[in-house]
C-alpha positions in Angstrom: 0.1 -0.1 0.2 1.1 3.4 -0.8 1.5 6.3 1.9 -1.6 8.5 2.6 -1.1 11.5 0.4 -2.3 14.3 3.0 -3.9 13.3 6.1 -5.0 15.6 8.7 -2.6 15.9 11.5 -2.3 16.4 15.4 -3.3 19.8 16.7 -4.9 20.7 13.3 -8.7 21.7 13.6 -10.9 18.9 12.2 -12.9 19.9 9.4 -16.5 21.1 9.9 -19.0 18.6 7.9 -22.8 17.4 7.5 -23.2 14.0 6.3 -26.0 11.4 5.8 -26.0 8.3 8.6 -27.5 4.7 8.1 -31.1 5.9 8.6 -31.3 8.8 6.2 -30.9 11.4 8.8 -27.9 14.0 9.0 -25.2 14.1 11.2 -22.3 16.7 11.5 -19.7 18.2 13.2 -21.7 20.5 15.3 -23.2 17.3 16.7 -20.1 16.7 18.6 -19.1 20.0 20.0 -17.7 19.8 23.3 -17.3 16.2 23.1 -14.1 13.7 22.6 -15.1 11.8 19.4 -13.7 9.5 16.8 -14.0 9.6 13.1 -12.8 6.3 11.7 -12.5 5.8 8.0 -12.8 2.2 6.6 -12.9 0.6 3.4 -16.4 -1.5 3.1 -19.3 -2.9 5.2 -18.9 -6.8 5.3 -15.5 -7.1 4.7 -13.3 -9.4 7.3 -11.3 -6.2 8.6 -14.0 -4.1 8.6 -16.4 -6.1 10.4 -13.6 -7.0 13.0 -13.2 -3.5 13.5 -16.8 -2.5 13.8 -17.5 -5.5 16.2 -14.6 -4.5 18.2 -15.8 -1.0 18.7 -19.4 -2.4 19.5 -18.0 -4.8 22.3 -16.3 -2.1 23.9 -18.7 0.6 23.2 -19.9 0.8 26.8 -16.2 1.5 28.2 -15.7 4.0 25.2 -19.1 5.7 26.3 -18.2 5.9 30.2 -14.6 7.7 28.6 -17.1 10.3 27.1 -16.0 9.3 23.6 -18.5 9.3 20.6 -18.0 7.3 17.5 -18.8 8.1 13.7 -17.4 5.4 11.1 -17.1 6.5 7.7 -17.2 4.2 4.5 -18.1 5.0 0.9 -21.2 2.5 1.5 -24.7 3.7 0.7 -27.4 3.7 3.8 -29.1 0.5 2.7 -25.7 -1.2 3.1 -24.7 0.4 6.2 -28.3 -0.6 7.7 -27.8 -4.2 6.8 -24.2 -4.2 8.5 -25.3 -2.7 11.5 -28.4 -5.1 11.9 -26.3 -8.1 10.9 -23.5 -7.2 13.8 -25.8 -5.0 16.3 -23.2 -2.1 15.8 -24.1 0.3 18.5 -22.8 3.8 16.7 -23.5 6.0 13.5 -22.2 5.1 10.2 -21.7 7.9 7.5 -22.5 7.3 3.8 -19.8 9.0 2.2 -20.6 8.0 -1.4 -19.1 11.3 -2.6 -15.8 10.8 -0.9 -16.2 14.4 0.5 -15.6 13.5 4.0 -12.5 11.0 2.9 -11.3 14.0 1.1 -11.8 16.7 3.9 -9.7 14.3 6.3 -7.1 13.1 3.8 -7.7 9.6 3.5 -8.9 8.9 0.0 -6.2 8.1 -2.3 -3.9 5.7 -4.5 -3.4 2.4 -2.6 -1.5 -0.8 -3.8 -2.8 -4.4 -3.3 -1.0 -7.6 -5.1 0.7 -5.1 -7.9 -2.4 -3.5 -8.6 -3.0 0.4 -7.9 -6.3 1.7 -7.4 -8.4 4.3 -5.7 -9.5 3.6 -1.9 -9.8 4.3 1.4 -6.9 4.3 3.8 -7.9 2.8 7.0 -7.4 5.6 9.5 -8.9 7.0 12.6 -8.8 10.7 14.0 -9.3 11.2 17.6 -10.9 14.7 18.0 -10.9 16.5 21.4 -13.6 18.8 23.0 -12.1 21.7 21.0 -12.5 20.3 17.5 -8.9 19.6 17.2 -6.9 16.2 15.9 -5.9 14.5 19.3 -4.5 11.9 17.9 -4.3 10.0 14.4 -4.1 6.1 14.2 -2.9 5.0 10.8 -3.4 1.6 9.8 -5.3 0.6 13.2 -5.4 -2.9 14.6 -9.1 -3.9 13.6 -9.3 -6.7 16.5 -7.6 -4.0 19.0 -9.0 -0.9 18.0 -11.1 0.5 20.8 -7.9 0.1 23.3 -6.1 2.0 20.8 -8.8 4.6 21.2 -8.7 5.0 25.0 -5.2 4.9 25.1 -4.8 7.6 22.6 -7.1 9.9 24.6 -5.2 8.7 27.8 -7.8 6.6 29.3 
């Protein structure tokens, strides 16, 4: 895989955004104002790594909530696919439908990737920890899908 071209870095202001989530309603940066929150980008619903990551966050959802951390997952998948993913795995947080890649581009995680000698455009699995002031507190590049909640808690110093 190639390196991400220009992801946001620690200390930068997180982008303002408005996006559609799995149930067709809108969610935006204003909904998280004054809160610690995570925006995690993943390639696709129903794939092994993405499922492991979402299930790990769901299994540890109570601990994340107790630490005051909100979660928003983001992929290019449409709402209907997100709903199936949520129902199948009892996911307990919102998933944003970024079909036009506007959030991916705002956070700098859509770009050239390489797999088995082939290059293609796609999502670089990346997690942004955003503090109560709306600033990037930490960035987890290539998170461990089966241990992601622990990485997030550690990143916030919990």
